[in-house]
N, C-alpha and C positions, 0 to 999 in steps of 0.2 A: 217134762220136759225141759230142755237146757235147750239154750240157743249162744251162740258167742257173738257177742253185737258189739260190732263197730261203730258196737257193744258191741266178733271173731268172732258186735253181736258184730256148745259149741255146746251148754248145752249146749252153747247154745250154743250172748256170749251166743237180722243181719245184713248181708247185703249185698249191693247189686257192682259188681267189679268192671267198668268199661275202660280201657285206655283213653286217654286223652279226653275227659269229660270236663266241660267246661265249668262244672263248680262240684268239687269234692263233697259225700255224704261223709256226715260226723261219725265221728267210731269215741268209745268210751273207752274198750280194753277192758272187759269183765264178762265169765260169763253165767248165764241167767237157767231159771228153772220157774216151771209152773207153779203155782200153789191151788191148792183147792178154793180157798177164801179170795181167790184174787191177786193180784201182784205178782211179780217174779223175784225169786231169793235167789240171790248173788251166791255162786260157789266159788270161785275164783277172782281175783282183780289183778292185772298185770303189772309189771313193777314199772313205775315212772308211766303209767297210762293216764288219763283224765282223769280217772275213775278213782286211782289210786291217791294224785292231787287233789281230788275234791273232796278225800276221808271215806269214800264206801269203803264197807267191809266184806270180808266174807262174811255171810250169814244175814246181812242185812237184805231186808225185802223191799224190793221197791213199789212204792204203791203211786207215785204220781210222777207225773216228768211233763214238764214246763205246763204246771197246773190242769194237765190233763188225767183223769184217773187213770190209773195202769190196771189192766183187766189179764191182761199175763206177756204171754212170751211173742209170740206173732205180734199182737198190738205194737208192745214197747219196741221191737225191732223195724218196725216200721216206722213210728215216732224218729228213733234216730238217724232211721234212714233220709228223713226228709228232712233233717235238721241240717243247714252247709256246716260244714267245718270251721271252727275257729267261734261258734256263736258260743256265748252262757247261757245255759240255761238253769232251770230251777227245779229240783228233784224234791221228791219226799220221800224218806226211807224210813219202815219200822225196826227198831233195832232195841232187842229189850223188853218187848211190849210198849215201847215207846217210840212215837212218830218226832223225826228229826230233819229239818228243812237245811240243804244242801246246795251249792249252786257248782258246777262242772263245767268246762269250756269244754267243746268237743273239738277233735284235733281228726285230721286225714291219718285213713286208714293207712298203716304200716306195710305195705305191699311186699315187702324185700320176704319176711318170714313166711309169708303165708298166700294161700289162694284163695279170696273171697275171706271167709270167716274161718276157714280149717287150718287147724294147730299142725304144723312138721315138725314131729316132736321124735320122729323114727327116720334113720338116714336111709331107710329104702321106699317111706312114703315121700320125703323129700325130693328122692329121685322120679318118683311118678308125678309130683305136682311141677317138677321144671320141666320135664315132658309136655304136661298139660299145657305148661305155658306156652309152647313154644308151639303146640300143635291147636289152638282155640285162642281163636282171636275174642271172644265176648264167652264170660261165664257168668252166670249169674247164681249165686247162691243167697236162697231168702231164708229159711230157716233152720234152727237145730236144736234139738232136745237131747236130754239125757235121762235114760230107765236103766237100771242093774247094773251102774257104772259103764255104760255105754253111752259116748255122745254121737249123735249122728248129725248130719247136714243132709238139707234138700239137693237135690240134685236135676239138673238140666237135659236137655236131648245131647248136647255137646259132651257132657261127663258121661252119659251112658254113652255112648259112643266110645270113647277113650278107654274105660273101665269094661268095655264089653259087655253092656247088660241090652237084652235086647226086651221090646215093648216101651211102656208108661212106666214101670216099677221100679224103685229101689230108693234106699238112702245110705248115705256113704258113710262110714265109722270112722270120724275125726280124730277119735282117742280112744281108749279103754283103760279104765281104771286099776292101777296094779292091785292084785290077790283079789282081784272082783272075780266071780264064777263066769264073768266071759272072759278074761284073760285067760283062766284056768282051763277053759274048754277052746280054747285055740283062737279066738276072735283077736283079730289086728285092725290097727290103721289102716283104711285103703280098701277095706274089704267095703263089700256092697252087701247089704243085707234085703234079699226081694219079697220073702215071706217068713210069717213066723206062722207056727204050725199047719203049714199049708193054707194059710192066707195070705193074699196080696198085701206089702208093704207098697205104697206110690211117695208117701211125705211122711216125715217128722210124726204128724201128727198122728197117722196111722202107725205108726212105730210104737209112738208113746201110749196109745189105748191098746194095742195088742199087748204090751208086755204088763201095763196096767192090770187086764184082764186076766193075766195065766197066774196060778200059784204054785209053784214047785217047780215040775221041770219044763223047757223049753225048748222046741228045736226052729235054729232059725237055719234057712235057706240061703247061701251067701253066692257071692260071684268071688271071685278072686283069680289073677291073671287068667280072667276070661274062661274061665271054667265056673260052673255051679258044685257046689257041695254043700251036706247038712254041717251043722254044729251043736249037740246037746249040751243045756247049760241045767247048771242046777239050780 
């Protein structure tokens, strides 16, 4: 599972975006993924972010946040979201099988380049997000996970309406690794995955579980341009 944590927390790397809040949530600038034995592994660190300034590296496993054991991405995202911007907290990471203590000072989320924790790394996705900003007064993006080179984020009813997704299913694809089977199959940022091999996907946790359960080929049902279509991944 990944999630970008403001820690953009895309995978996982998350957060609530509400205009004109009295107190802004903290942001670290990393993408993280769940570990089987607990903790959250760092998959990427943004330039000039609080995480980079603190010395956090790609491949580090965050095992403790402000003296609280980190069980996984969802919990870590909540902890970061509940930390006010500008507060210095203690982090413990596992690196090369050794634990290291670090201190990081959270910052306010950098909104110009993202909607919530969603990276806008393709022109067409940027256009979609710009439209979403104009049409959605309140956006909540809480969780993000990565599997098979696909990073997804949770959705709200407002986002489902914007992307043309009916019901309460769907996770938003915020990035696709170059050269991955997902990219080869045609999956793109801005797609919404609503089912995997016929099983409904309602949140990033469902997505991660269903993807881990599959071996070999998998069929994703997605919504793109408000129309459903199937993609087959090897």
